[in-house]
N, C-alpha and C positions, 0 to 999 in steps of 0.2 A: 504494500499499501504506499503511495507516494505520501511523505510527512510534508503538506501543506501549512500555510503560518496558522489557517483557521483551525485544523483536527489538532495541530500541534497546542494552539491555545486554549482548547476546551480540555483537553489531557491534565494540561499544568493544572486549570482549573478544579477539574476533580479531584487530583491530589491534594490538592491545598484544601479543599473540604474536606478529605479524607484526613488530611493531619490535624485538624482541626478539632474533628470528634477523639483523634488518639490523643490526646495530652500534645498539638504543637509536634508532631514528629510521623515520620513516613519511616518503614522497611526499605533496605536497598531492592529486598524482592520486591517488594510493594511497585516500586520505579521500575525497574526493570519488566515487571510484566504488564505496564500499561503502557511499555513503548514496545514490546515482544515483537508483533509485528511489523516493524519498521529496521528489526536486527541494527539495532545502533552500536559500534564497536564501544569501548571501555572507553575509550578519551570523550565521546560524547556522553557519557551515561554520567562522568563526572563533571563535565561542565552544567549538566541538569542536577546533579547533587549540591556543586555551588550555587547553583540558581538558588534554592532552598534553603540553604546556609544562612545565602545572605539576606532572606528574606525571612530569617531567624525560624525558621523550620528546620528540628534536627533530622537527620538521617541514620537510624537504627540507636540513635537517644534522643531525648528532651533538648528542644530548642530551646534556648533563653530570652522567654518573653518579658525579661524585666529591662532588656535594654532599649524597649519599645518607649518607658515609661518616664515623662518629663520629671521634675522635681514635683510638680502642682499633682500630677497625677499620683504619686508612688505616697506622696503626702493623704493624698484623700483616699486611698485604700489601705492605707495603714489603720487611719479614724475608723472607715467602714468595717475593715477585717475584724478590729477589737468590738463593733458591734453585734456582729453576728457569732462571736462566740458567745456571748450570753444564751443564744436560743440554744433548746435541748437538744442533746446530741439523739440519732434516730437511727436503728440499726437496720440492715439489709431486710430481717423480714418485716420491720414495723412499716421500712418506707413502700414496700410491696404490698403489706395489708391498705395502706392511704391510698396507693394506685387503686386499688380493685375497690375500694371505696369512694372514690372521684369517677372509675370509669362507669359507676352506676349511678352518676349526677347526683352525690352527696354533697353540699353546700361546704360541709365543716371540712369533709375529706379534702375537697379542691381546694379550701386555703390554707390546709396545713401541706399540701404541695406544694402550694407558691412558695409557703416559707421552708419547704425543704432543699427546694430549689434555689437558692437566694445563692450560696456559695459559687454552685454552676454557674451563675450567671456571671461572676465573678472572674471565674477563673478563662472563661471563655471571653468577656471584655481585654483582659491581657494579649490576645493574640490580635486583637484587633485594635490595641493601643498604638500611638504615634502615625496613625494615619488622617489626622485631621482634626478629629473626634474627641473631644477628653473622656476622658475614663468615666468620669464620676453621671457625663451624658449616656455611653453607649449602659453602663450599669441602669441606669433610670429607662433606656427603650429598652432593655432586656427582661427587665422585670414587668414592664407593662405588657411584653411578649408572653410571659409565662402567666401572666395573671389570666390573660385572653386564652393560650393554650390547653388551659388548665378545663376551659367551660365548651370546647371543643373535642373533648377526647373521642365522640362519636365516631369521630372521623378516622380512627385507628382501631384494627381489626383484632389484638388482645393487649396483653397486660404489657409483654416481650417487648411492644413499641411505642408506650408510653413515652419512654425518655430519649429514644429519637425524637418522636416528634417533638416533642418541647424543645428539645434542642437544636432542631431547624427550625423553628419560631427566633430562639435567642438569635443564632445568627444572622436569618434573614433580616430582623429587625434592626441589627447592627450594620447590618450592611448597607441596608436603605439609609439609615443615618449617614453614614459615610458618605453613599454617593451622592444625597442630599446636599451635603455639605461642601462637596467637591465640584456640584453643579452652582453652586452659592459663590463659592470662587471662581470659578470662572468667570460668571457672570459680571462677576465685580473687575477681572482681572479684563476684559472684553471693554466694560465700561471706560475702565481707567485709559487703556488704549486709546478708545475715542478721543476721551478728555484732551490726551497727548496731543493728539491728531491735531484736533480742534484750537487748539493751543497754539501751536507750532505754526497752525496755518495764520492764524489770525495774527499773530506777531510778525509772522512777514506781512501780509496786508497792510498794518497798522506801518512798518517801515516804510512802505513803498507809498503808501495813500498820504502817511503823516498825520493821520485821524483814527478816531476809533473803528471799526468796520460794524456792521449790520448783522444779523442772524441769516438774513437770508443771502447776505454776499459770501458770508463762510461757506454756507450752503452749496451753494453756486457754483464756487472755487474746488468742494470737495468731490460736491457731483452724489451727494445725500442729503435726505428730505430735512427742512427747517425743524424739524420738532426732534431728530436727532441730535442738532448743534442743543436746542435747547435743552436738554435731558445732561449732554456733556456739561452744560455752564451750569444746571442746577447740582450734578454730581459735586462738581468742584465748589460750592455753595460762594457760586457768584466770584470765583479767584481769577477768572482769565480776563484780567484788567483791557486787553485791546478790544472787545467786544462792548455795544452798547448795553445798558442795562440791559434787561428783560422786559419789564415794564413800560420802555418805550416803543418796544417792538411790539406791544399787542395793544 
């Protein structure tokens, strides 16, 4: 099979998901098996191993998720984990009994199951740290996901699928938060780029005309809509000194 960019990326994404479920690690066998059809030599497999290690995913040993934590994240986690230590310990047998009751729709059991999964939310948040969203916010999203997940257990076929179902809900929520944050940052970067473009053009025109220029003049020079220039001026808090004040344009 041809190893093209699309299916290569799909395999890497699937392996990253597997790693998160396994405590931020993969086995070398799992990596080799995933790419078995492409018959990669040892050198190419070593590059793939290095890729995962650079993303804090260990090969045959847990990756160091702590490297992703900022000082603010680490401080919050320390306090939050101290709070979680006050929760009563739950044995595997008790956890399974709670899952069974929650599956049957027992509200008290569902609330207890949320509590049981709070530490797992923390562990999963470590895997997503350092990607633009504070761990505190990731944990908040994860806790909401758990609260939602325990009311949707009719979606699973049996008790053995409960933990995986809730874990996936947690990961999906954190990934969505990171994606939304990335989209917002990209939007801000695009707007900032437009501000710089408008400012540079307005300055150039000001130096040539020896007067402040209008929104329309700048828009015509750049070949963009007047509203785009207005938005750039507003985003800059009216700090583009070479353009007449917005109220004079309206």
